N, C-alpha and C positions, 0 to 999 in steps of 0.2 A: 333526664328522661330512657325509659327500659326497652333496649333493643329490642323486635320481637322480627320472629321471621313468619310472615305471611305467604300462606301458600296458592296461588288458584290453578282449579281445576281449569279445561278452557271452554270446551263442546258445554255449553247448557249455562254455566258459572260466568266464565268472564268474558264470553264471545255472546253476541243478541246472537238471535234466530236465524242471521243472515251468513254467519260465521265473520263476525267485525268487535273488534274491541269502540269501543265508544269514545267520543269523545272526552267525556268525564268520566271515564276510567281511563284512559290515559292519561289523565287533568291527577287525578286521585293516586297513580303510581308513580307521579313525576314527584305529589309533593313527598312521598313513605319513601322513596329511595333520599331525597334532598334530606329529609329527619334523619337519616340512617340505620332505618330498617331494612331487613333481608328479604327483601320480597322475591319472589319464584315462581315459574308453572309448576302448575306437576300433574300431567299426564297420560293419557292412556297412548298418543300419538306418536309415533318414530319425531325423528329429525327432519328427516324429508317432510313429512309430512306439515312439520310443524315452524318451520323458516320464515316464512310470509308472515306469522300471526306473531313469533319473537322476536321480528323485526319493526311490524308496526305498535308492539306493546310495549315495543322500548326495554323490556326486563332482559335483563344478565344473566340471569340463574333457573335454572329448565330442570327439572327430571321428567325420561322420558319412557316408553313405554311400560308403564305405570310401577319407576321404582330403575328400571332394568339399569338406566344410566344416568349421570345428570354431570352438568354442567355450571363452572362455576365461574363466570365475568367469562362467558364463552370458550374455557376452558377448562375438560375434559376432566370432573373430579373424582368419578366414582363408577363403576361400572360391574355389577352382577347376572354375566350372561347365563342363555342355557347349556348346562354341560352336552357335551358335543352326546353321549350316549343317547342324554332325553330326548334330547332333536332327533335323530336317528327313530326311537320310539314314539315321537311324535307323529311324525313326515310318513310312516309307514300307516299308522294309526288314518291319521288324511285321508290315504290315497284309497287306504283298504276301506272307508266309511265313505269313501269319494266323497269328502269335502272339499268345500274352496278353502282357500287358504293363502294368507299373506304371510312372508314372514320377516322381520324388520334386523336390519343391521345400523350402525352408525349410521353406510357410508348409503343406502338406501332398504327398499322393500324389492322382493321378491315373491314368484308365486311359487307351488310345487304341483300347480296341472299345465301344462303345457294349451289346453285349452279353455284356459280360465272362461267364468262366465263374462260377453264380450259388453253386458249390460254394465255387471263389478267392475271390471275394469274403468270405464267410459266414466263413471261417476265418481272411483276415484282420482283420476284426472281430472274430475270438477270438480268435486270439492278443497281435494289437495294443491294440486298443479303437480303431484306426485308420477312419475315414470315408474311403471313396472316391468323390471326386470326377469328374466323367464330362469327355473333352475337356482335352486339353492347347490351350493358350495360344501359338504358337509365339511373338506377339510379346511376350507380359507376364508369361508363363512363365517362372523362371529354374529351368533345370531340371538335378543333379548328380548323378545316374543313371536309366538304367531297369534294371528288375527284369523278366527277359525267363524264363516258363518255358516253358522249349526241353531236349531230351533232350541227354545227351552227342554223340550221330552228327549228330542237327541244328546242337547247335551249329560242328563242327568243318568244315560245309559254312558258315552263315554267315558266322562270322567271316572266313571269304576273299572276304567284299563288304564289306570293312569297310576303311578307311585309318586313321583320328587318331582310334579308336575301341576301344577292349577288352573283353573280356566276362572274369570272376572269377567263377569255377564255385564253388558251393555249392550242398547237398542237389537238391533238384528241378528248379534255375532256374541262373540265372547274371546279375550283375549285368553292366552295360555302365557306363563308366567313361572319360572322357577317357585317353586311351595316357599322356598322361606324369603323371597320376594314381593315387597311391594311398595309406593308410593308412602307409608307410613311411612315405614321401615327406612328409606334411604334420606327421607324430608327428618327423619330423629338422626341419623349420621352428621348433615351437613347442620346441624341444629349445636349438634358438638362440634362440630370442627370449631365456628365460629364464634364457641361461647357463650351459647344462648340455651335458657334453660328451658324445659317442657312445659314448665306452665307459660310460657311467652310465645307459644307457636300459635297462633291462629291458620286455621286453614277450612277453606268454604269450595265447594261439592256438588251433583246434585244427581251421581249416578252411583250405581252398584259399588265399583272401584275406587269411588269415595270413602264408603265407609270405616273402613278401620281409620282410614288417618283423619276423618271427624270423630273417632270415638277417640284415639288417642294424644289429638291436640289439646292444647289447653283451653282453648275457646272450638269446639266446629261450629261450622256455620252451613247449613244448608241451605238452599234457591227452595223459592215456595215451588219453581217447576219439577222440583224431585220427587221420589214419592215417600209414599208413609214412612215405607221399610228405613230408608234414607233421612228420611227426617227425624227418626224415633232416633237415631242415632247420634243427633247433634243438639250441642246444648243450644245454641237458638238456630230459630229459624227467618228469614229476611225477603224479603220481597224477589221476586222472577229475574230472572238475565235480561227480557224486557223491561224489567221495572228501576231499572238501575237499585238492585238488591246488595251487590257490594259496598255501593257508596252508602244504603241506607245503614248497614252494618255498621259498616266504617262509623261511623257520625255518631250511633248508639251508644259503640268503644272509646269513643272521645279520640279516636287516632287520626282523626280530618274536622 
């Protein structure tokens, strides 16, 4: 058997629309792990917003904050934070534009504004069970990503002010990460560390922040619920996250 690295995005991919890991997905994860494959999560979420899913899935390896840091066997193995100077610039711009932003460290999430939209705050609590702290300490906090609630049109103008930070789009916002960081890069770092060739990397995703890892994998698999742009970047388009798309693709690849 050839050892594979198999990476799953969370929302819209490994999780169903109720943000749950289905019993079928739990079973196939256990099977892949038992057969010696390197099974991991690759998500834009941070640790504080992923803990419940990590426990529920039974997965031991995970790249978080769009590849900003990664854990192997639940131990921190890789990290690439936002440089302090870039963080200062980003926070200043968000405040100037009066944009709600959430800053992600390994320890938790914090807002940049004292009066963060209460609806947004309640939504974060309901979706992730994560408490939102106030005020980023530039000197003390190590920040890997900023989630900015920004429209597509605003983003086009906002990005022109950034030199070493890039925005990766999702739903009603965008994640700001170091220009040299991505899910794909972190996946390849982990694959190399564990002796897995690029051709043996399999990735599953549905969002714009998954495009790079779909393109650069040996086999990139997009969910049916992904946009046309995401599907175009994949080698295979499987069924949706509500239709056991992961199971169907792995069955087609004869991995389960």
